[in-house]
Backbone bond lengths (Angstrom), bond angles and torsions (degrees), N, CA, C in turn:
res aa  C-N    CA-C-N  psi(-1)  N-CA   C-N-CA  omega(-1)  CA-C   N-CA-C  phi
1 X - - - 1.481 - - 1.515 108.31 -
2 X 1.287 117.52 130.70 1.485 122.73 178.32 1.522 111.81 -89.52
3 X 1.329 114.44 152.10 1.454 120.60 174.28 1.537 108.30 -74.25
4 X 1.306 118.07 129.80 1.475 121.71 -173.21 1.470 113.54 -78.17
5 X 1.317 120.15 -18.28 1.461 121.51 -175.39 1.514 112.69 -91.44
6 X 1.337 116.89 18.13 1.464 120.16 177.82 1.525 106.72 -130.67
7 X 1.337 116.11 139.87 1.470 119.95 177.37 1.543 108.79 -84.27
8 X 1.354 116.37 -176.62 1.439 121.58 -175.66 1.564 111.61 -63.37
9 X 1.322 116.95 -22.75 1.470 119.87 178.23 1.502 113.26 -93.36
10 X 1.375 118.38 2.11 1.419 123.28 178.78 1.523 115.29 86.24
11 X 1.335 116.20 7.99 1.445 119.94 176.41 1.541 112.22 -82.79
12 X 1.331 115.94 139.11 1.476 118.24 178.37 1.545 109.09 -67.13
13 X 1.367 114.13 142.09 1.416 119.78 176.71 1.534 109.83 -153.92
14 X 1.345 115.03 159.97 1.461 117.99 177.65 1.553 107.25 -82.76
15 X 1.328 114.72 133.29 1.454 120.34 -178.01 1.516 109.88 -65.50
16 X 1.320 115.97 137.71 1.459 120.28 176.94 1.509 109.53 -83.92
17 X 1.305 115.29 113.01 1.488 120.52 -178.66 1.521 114.20 -104.84
18 X 1.358 114.53 9.66 1.449 120.38 -175.36 1.530 114.33 -59.81
19 X 1.320 117.45 -28.33 1.480 121.64 -179.64 1.496 113.52 -89.87
20 X 1.333 119.04 -5.54 1.434 122.50 -179.94 1.544 110.91 -77.16
21 X 1.333 114.40 148.75 1.478 119.87 176.89 1.527 109.63 -69.21
22 X 1.322 114.74 146.59 1.472 119.61 170.12 1.513 107.86 -82.41
23 X 1.310 115.34 119.88 1.487 121.25 -178.97 1.542 109.37 -136.77
24 X 1.335 114.68 162.14 1.459 120.20 171.43 1.522 107.98 -71.25
25 X 1.319 115.49 133.15 1.473 120.58 -178.61 1.502 110.62 -133.14
26 X 1.300 116.03 148.12 1.434 121.86 178.73 1.503 111.05 -144.05
27 X 1.317 119.94 145.56 1.463 122.75 172.25 1.515 108.82 -142.04
28 X 1.294 115.09 143.25 1.451 122.72 176.63 1.521 108.78 -124.18
29 X 1.318 115.11 129.45 1.476 120.46 177.33 1.483 107.71 -123.45
30 X 1.365 114.82 151.44 1.470 120.73 178.36 1.530 109.19 -129.21
31 X 1.331 112.74 155.92 1.456 122.14 173.35 1.497 107.04 -155.27
32 X 1.341 116.87 173.89 1.433 121.50 172.70 1.553 110.53 -143.31
33 X 1.302 114.63 157.18 1.472 119.61 171.02 1.497 107.75 -129.97
34 X 1.301 114.25 124.11 1.471 122.03 -177.35 1.530 108.22 -101.50
35 X 1.309 115.82 143.55 1.494 120.76 -174.64 1.520 109.70 -148.75
36 X 1.323 115.05 173.44 1.462 120.32 174.54 1.520 109.56 -67.41
37 X 1.324 117.14 149.84 1.474 119.75 176.90 1.554 112.80 -52.13
38 X 1.352 117.23 -39.71 1.424 120.23 -179.00 1.527 111.90 -63.89
39 X 1.374 117.27 -38.22 1.439 121.78 176.63 1.516 111.11 -65.69
40 X 1.327 115.05 -43.53 1.429 121.12 177.37 1.576 110.55 -55.11
41 X 1.310 115.11 -44.12 1.466 119.36 -179.08 1.532 111.04 -67.00
42 X 1.329 117.34 -42.16 1.457 120.74 177.45 1.532 111.01 -58.42
43 X 1.339 117.55 -44.62 1.445 122.04 -178.58 1.509 110.83 -68.74
44 X 1.283 117.56 -50.76 1.469 121.43 -172.99 1.531 111.78 -70.93
45 X 1.342 117.53 -25.77 1.448 122.30 177.91 1.510 112.69 -92.32
46 X 1.333 117.85 2.83 1.455 121.24 177.81 1.480 115.38 67.52
47 X 1.369 117.96 31.97 1.435 121.40 -176.15 1.551 112.69 -103.07
48 X 1.318 120.83 10.76 1.446 124.00 -175.42 1.554 107.93 -70.80
49 X 1.308 118.29 137.28 1.473 122.13 -177.42 1.513 111.40 -66.40
50 X 1.342 118.15 -25.01 1.476 120.98 -178.07 1.545 109.77 -85.29
51 X 1.316 119.89 -7.61 1.438 120.52 177.24 1.536 111.98 118.00
52 X 1.330 114.73 -154.32 1.450 125.35 -177.84 1.510 110.28 -73.30
53 X 1.321 118.19 90.31 1.474 121.94 -175.13 1.525 109.85 -59.74
54 X 1.288 120.08 -45.74 1.437 121.48 -175.95 1.507 110.06 -66.62
55 X 1.332 120.66 -45.06 1.417 122.36 -178.48 1.544 111.80 -65.15
56 X 1.327 117.87 -43.42 1.444 120.41 179.39 1.531 109.84 -65.55
57 X 1.358 117.66 -42.68 1.470 119.73 179.35 1.485 112.96 -62.77
58 X 1.346 116.14 -36.36 1.500 120.35 175.72 1.528 109.81 -60.02
59 X 1.351 115.96 -51.82 1.448 118.92 179.37 1.549 112.87 -59.02
60 X 1.308 115.32 -40.71 1.483 119.86 178.48 1.557 111.11 -59.14
61 X 1.308 114.98 -43.28 1.477 119.33 178.73 1.541 111.10 -63.88
62 X 1.318 115.95 -41.51 1.490 117.96 179.10 1.475 109.64 -63.91
63 X 1.298 117.68 -46.41 1.497 122.16 -179.74 1.522 110.11 -60.86
64 X 1.344 116.95 -40.54 1.459 120.11 -178.28 1.531 112.61 -64.71
65 X 1.306 116.15 -40.35 1.481 119.49 177.89 1.511 109.87 -56.99
66 X 1.345 118.22 -40.37 1.441 122.10 -176.99 1.525 111.82 -72.33
67 X 1.343 119.01 -17.13 1.440 121.83 -177.32 1.535 113.32 -111.98
68 X 1.334 116.00 16.17 1.478 119.00 -174.51 1.553 111.56 -59.22
69 X 1.306 118.06 -40.99 1.469 118.78 -177.12 1.573 111.02 -67.00
70 X 1.324 117.08 -17.89 1.483 120.24 174.06 1.522 112.49 -79.38
71 X 1.342 115.19 -20.03 1.462 121.02 -175.86 1.558 114.10 -99.97
72 X 1.296 114.21 -40.24 1.456 122.15 -178.28 1.509 109.16 -101.87
73 X 1.373 118.12 113.46 1.419 120.96 -167.24 1.523 118.69 -53.93
74 X 1.309 118.61 -36.16 1.428 119.63 -174.71 1.517 116.56 -105.91
75 X 1.376 115.15 12.86 1.464 119.82 176.60 1.539 109.82 -79.92
76 X 1.310 112.17 142.73 1.491 117.80 176.50 1.550 107.91 -79.63
77 X 1.340 117.50 143.46 1.446 119.27 168.71 1.544 108.84 -69.58
78 X 1.304 117.84 133.16 1.466 120.11 -171.78 1.533 110.45 -125.68
79 X 1.330 115.02 149.14 1.446 120.41 174.08 1.549 109.45 -79.94
80 X 1.278 116.36 84.98 1.482 120.02 -176.36 1.538 107.16 -70.96
81 X 1.360 116.18 134.21 1.396 123.36 -178.37 1.531 113.29 -103.75
82 X 1.379 115.04 -18.58 1.458 118.13 177.21 1.502 108.76 -161.17
83 X 1.326 113.35 139.88 1.497 121.91 168.05 1.509 107.79 -135.98
84 X 1.326 114.17 125.87 1.478 120.23 176.14 1.530 107.99 -127.17
85 X 1.316 118.96 131.22 1.440 122.18 177.30 1.537 106.50 -125.35
86 X 1.316 112.85 122.34 1.456 119.88 176.98 1.544 110.48 -112.96
87 X 1.350 115.34 134.18 1.468 121.64 175.98 1.510 106.63 -115.96
88 X 1.285 117.57 117.57 1.471 122.43 179.73 1.532 109.96 -108.90
89 X 1.309 117.03 115.47 1.467 120.02 173.18 1.512 111.14 -60.67
90 X 1.348 116.60 136.38 1.455 122.44 -178.91 1.534 105.20 -134.58
91 X 1.328 116.12 100.14 1.473 120.16 -178.18 1.514 112.68 -66.02
92 X 1.308 118.95 -25.01 1.454 123.27 177.01 1.512 113.53 -70.26
93 X 1.334 116.79 -25.03 1.476 120.31 -179.32 1.493 112.35 -66.91
94 X 1.299 128.16 -45.92 1.433 124.51 -28.56 1.506 112.17 -71.56
95 X 1.311 116.82 145.26 1.462 119.78 -179.21 1.516 111.06 162.91
96 X 1.313 113.90 -155.14 1.467 120.64 -177.46 1.516 109.16 -124.29
97 X 1.286 115.21 137.04 1.479 123.72 174.07 1.516 107.82 -100.28
98 X 1.321 116.96 127.14 1.450 121.29 -171.64 1.546 108.70 -113.78
99 X 1.304 115.31 133.70 1.473 122.05 173.54 1.531 108.85 -129.09
100 X 1.351 113.54 124.09 1.463 118.76 177.68 1.525 108.55 -118.08
101 X 1.389 113.29 131.47 1.463 120.20 -179.27 1.497 105.64 -120.52
102 X 1.342 116.68 129.98 1.431 122.05 178.21 1.564 109.01 -128.48
103 X 1.358 115.40 137.87 1.449 120.85 178.10 1.495 110.91 -126.76
104 X 1.362 116.02 152.73 1.441 122.36 174.04 1.488 107.20 -154.31
105 X 1.306 115.32 165.01 1.493 122.57 165.06 1.490 103.65 -119.85
106 X 1.345 116.79 111.26 1.453 119.05 -173.48 1.482 113.79 -171.32
107 X 1.321 116.16 -163.98 1.458 122.58 -175.93 1.516 115.88 -101.83
108 X 1.334 116.28 -0.50 1.460 120.98 178.22 1.483 109.59 -147.71
109 X 1.317 116.32 157.97 1.468 121.68 -174.21 1.491 116.06 -76.73
110 X 1.302 116.56 173.54 1.484 123.78 -176.33 1.528 112.25 -117.64
111 X 1.355 117.74 25.57 1.430 118.66 178.16 1.543 113.19 -59.77
112 X 1.351 116.26 -42.72 1.452 120.33 -177.23 1.535 108.22 -65.99
113 X 1.282 120.27 -37.91 1.431 123.82 179.71 1.531 110.08 -64.42
114 X 1.325 118.55 -41.94 1.464 121.60 177.97 1.514 111.16 -67.41
115 X 1.328 118.08 -42.19 1.495 120.51 175.13 1.492 112.69 -62.33
116 X 1.357 117.67 -41.07 1.437 121.47 179.78 1.522 110.97 -65.54
117 X 1.331 115.58 -39.97 1.462 118.69 179.64 1.554 109.50 -64.73
118 X 1.338 118.24 -46.91 1.453 120.57 -178.19 1.520 111.99 -63.07
119 X 1.336 114.55 -43.40 1.507 115.87 -177.98 1.485 111.94 -69.23
120 X 1.318 118.15 -41.52 1.485 121.63 179.72 1.499 111.36 -65.86
121 X 1.331 118.32 -33.10 1.454 121.16 175.42 1.553 109.92 -63.00
122 X 1.314 116.49 -45.58 1.427 120.52 179.21 1.538 111.95 -65.71
123 X 1.277 116.78 -41.43 1.488 121.19 176.81 1.507 111.69 -62.58
124 X 1.299 117.46 -35.02 1.464 121.16 178.99 1.496 111.64 -68.92
125 X 1.350 115.12 -41.54 1.509 118.77 174.03 1.548 108.48 -57.35
126 X 1.347 116.85 -46.70 1.435 119.58 179.92 1.530 110.94 -57.81
127 X 1.302 116.77 -48.09 1.454 122.46 -176.97 1.555 110.67 -59.81
128 X 1.318 115.69 -40.90 1.450 119.67 -176.81 1.500 114.35 -76.79
129 X 1.336 118.82 -19.41 1.433 122.18 -176.24 1.535 115.14 -118.50
130 X 1.355 116.24 3.18 1.438 119.39 -174.72 1.555 113.03 -64.89
131 X 1.314 116.81 -22.91 1.449 118.76 179.19 1.523 111.90 -63.33
132 X 1.326 117.63 -26.08 1.469 121.29 -177.93 1.522 110.36 -108.19
133 X 1.343 119.65 -13.07 1.471 119.25 -174.39 1.538 109.51 -158.68
134 X 1.345 115.36 87.67 1.455 120.43 -179.93 1.535 112.18 -75.74
135 X 1.297 117.29 -11.37 1.469 122.52 -175.79 1.522 114.56 -93.83
136 X 1.358 118.38 11.48 1.456 119.56 178.50 1.494 109.66 -59.25
137 X 1.328 115.66 149.47 1.473 122.74 -178.44 1.508 109.37 -122.70
138 X 1.357 114.05 132.21 1.455 121.13 177.24 1.520 108.91 -107.67
139 X 1.321 118.43 133.14 1.451 119.57 179.22 1.518 114.35 -161.82
140 X 1.323 115.63 -174.63 1.425 121.41 176.11 1.518 116.40 71.26
141 X 1.345 118.35 14.43 1.458 120.92 -175.95 1.548 109.55 -69.02
142 X 1.346 114.52 120.68 1.465 118.56 179.24 1.494 110.97 -165.77
143 X 1.316 116.16 159.50 1.438 122.54 175.26 1.537 105.71 -85.27
144 X 1.327 116.38 127.44 1.473 121.41 178.67 1.510 111.02 -106.55
145 X 1.324 117.79 -17.40 1.455 118.79 177.98 1.555 108.19 -152.11
146 X 1.304 115.95 139.52 1.454 123.35 172.09 1.498 105.55 -145.59
147 X 1.359 114.82 130.07 1.449 117.70 179.37 1.502 108.13 -141.34
148 X 1.359 115.31 150.29 1.454 121.68 178.09 1.516 111.06 105.58
149 X 1.303 116.75 159.51 1.439 122.18 179.09 1.528 113.92 80.05
150 X 1.298 114.96 -176.88 1.475 123.74 -173.39 1.538 110.92 -63.29
151 X 1.315 117.86 -37.65 1.449 117.41 -176.03 1.548 112.99 -81.52
152 X 1.315 117.26 -6.02 1.472 119.94 172.87 1.499 114.56 76.78
153 X 1.286 116.38 -145.64 1.439 124.19 -173.54 1.503 114.39 -95.38
154 X 1.303 118.19 136.87 1.465 124.19 172.12 1.533 107.26 -129.54
155 X 1.306 114.92 130.54 1.468 121.11 172.58 1.510 107.85 -129.64
156 X 1.328 116.46 131.31 1.489 122.24 179.11 1.512 107.54 -70.09
157 X 1.298 113.83 147.06 1.492 118.23 177.81 1.509 110.79 -95.86
């Protein structure tokens, strides 16, 4: 299988999607951010000096999904029809589990938008809480669901 973002000479190019069918498409990406128990308590109890960490991080993830083509050089700008970002506190981690869902009706998928939303959400949590916990760890970034288009449905196991 060839990489689609390179032409026959090996030069990077934007994939031509003009011949693809317009279909409903969805992608879901997940990530997590692990932190000290004290940081977890500050965030989940709403005591962060910078404000509502979870609410701001959710908005940052939504905004990031809409700007993905500005950040990833070969991504197509897409008419996004939905972005949802959920942050679930997990005391066992301790930290937050992030799920980003992006939908469109178009000629190419929204996996990159979902990944960008999830990662930016985690980075925003880090930014807002780094004053009390510089050792936070971000991980687990991956696509867990992709549906629509020629390649059909993918679900992570």
